C-alpha positions in Angstrom: 0.0 0.0 0.0 1.3 3.5 -0.9 2.2 5.6 2.1 2.2 8.9 0.2 -1.0 10.3 1.8 0.3 9.8 5.4 3.8 11.0 4.5 2.5 14.1 2.8 0.1 14.9 5.6 2.9 14.3 8.2 5.2 16.7 6.4 2.5 19.4 6.1 1.8 19.1 9.8 5.5 19.4 10.5 5.7 22.5 8.3 2.6 24.0 10.0 4.3 23.5 13.4 7.6 25.0 12.2 5.7 28.0 10.8 4.2 28.6 14.2 7.7 28.3 15.8 9.1 30.8 13.2 6.3 33.3 14.0 7.1 33.0 17.7 10.8 33.7 17.0 9.7 36.7 14.8 7.6 38.1 17.7 10.7 37.8 19.9 12.7 39.9 17.4 14.9 37.0 16.2 15.8 36.9 12.5 14.2 33.9 10.7 15.2 34.5 7.1 17.1 31.3 6.7 14.4 29.3 8.5 11.7 30.9 6.3 13.7 30.0 3.1 14.2 26.4 4.3 10.5 26.1 5.1 9.6 27.5 1.7 11.8 24.9 0.0 10.2 22.1 2.2 6.7 23.3 1.3 7.5 23.4 -2.4 8.8 19.9 -2.3 5.8 18.6 -0.4 3.5 20.4 -2.8 5.4 18.7 -5.7 4.8 15.4 -4.0 1.1 16.2 -3.5 0.7 17.2 -7.1 2.3 13.9 -8.2 0.1 12.0 -5.9 -3.0 13.8 -7.1 -2.0 13.1 -10.7 -1.7 9.4 -9.9 -4.8 9.1 -7.7 -7.1 11.3 -9.9 -8.9 14.5 -10.1 -12.2 15.9 -8.9 -14.9 15.7 -11.5 -17.5 18.4 -11.6 -20.9 17.6 -13.1 -23.9 19.8 -13.8 -27.2 18.1 -14.5 -25.4 14.8 -15.3 -22.9 16.4 -17.7 -19.2 16.6 -16.9 -18.2 20.3 -17.1 -14.6 20.0 -15.8 -12.0 18.6 -13.6 -9.9 20.2 -10.9 -7.6 19.1 -8.1 -8.7 19.6 -4.5 -5.3 20.5 -3.2 -5.5 24.2 -2.4 -4.6 25.3 1.1 -7.2 26.9 3.5 -5.9 27.9 6.9 -9.4 27.5 8.4 -9.3 23.8 7.4 -5.8 23.3 8.9 -6.8 25.2 12.1 -9.8 22.9 12.5 -7.5 19.9 12.3 -8.7 18.7 8.9 -5.5 17.2 7.7 -3.0 19.7 6.3 -5.7 22.1 5.1 -4.8 21.3 1.5 -8.3 20.0 0.6 -9.9 23.0 -1.1 -10.8 23.2 -4.7 -11.4 26.1 -7.0 -13.2 25.7 -10.3 -13.8 28.4 -13.0 -16.5 27.3 -15.4 -16.6 28.4 -19.0 -18.3 31.7 -19.4 -21.0 30.2 -21.6 -22.2 27.9 -18.8 -24.8 29.3 -16.3 -24.6 27.4 -13.0 -27.1 27.3 -10.3 -25.4 27.1 -6.8 -27.0 23.9 -5.5 -27.0 22.0 -8.7 -23.3 21.2 -9.1 -22.2 17.7 -8.2 -18.6 16.9 -7.1 -17.2 13.4 -7.5 -13.8 11.8 -6.9 -12.3 10.6 -10.2 -10.7 7.6 -8.5 -13.9 5.9 -7.3 -16.8 8.2 -8.2 -17.7 8.9 -4.6 -19.3 12.2 -3.6 -17.6 13.9 -0.7 -19.7 15.4 2.1 -19.5 19.2 1.4 -22.0 20.3 4.0 -20.7 23.4 5.7 -17.5 23.3 3.6 -18.2 26.2 1.2 -16.3 29.4 1.7 -17.0 32.2 -0.7 -14.2 33.4 -3.0 -12.6 36.5 -1.9 
């Protein structure tokens, strides 16, 4: 069994903890430039691994009245998800429909490409902004 999901989530939790430690050092007036650069490189590597995992596992499929209108990855970071303890917080998706499609808010269906399951999105919507 592939350990990528756990490894990636572990690394993201580690980066989140280290980001908090860096912020504490900054509040104390201690220079954190090299630590921030290292953290940025670590995050870039983890994001690369996540992108590769997502490419292998599959994309999110968006359907509108039974018609596939697009695909997108649910790998965008949201601090409110991370703060709530929902994994690394990298579970958000953004989708921009073609301009000639008129979408009604409650009529879009999201499915995982891997297995066709529909994730529970109740209370998960946060407006763009």
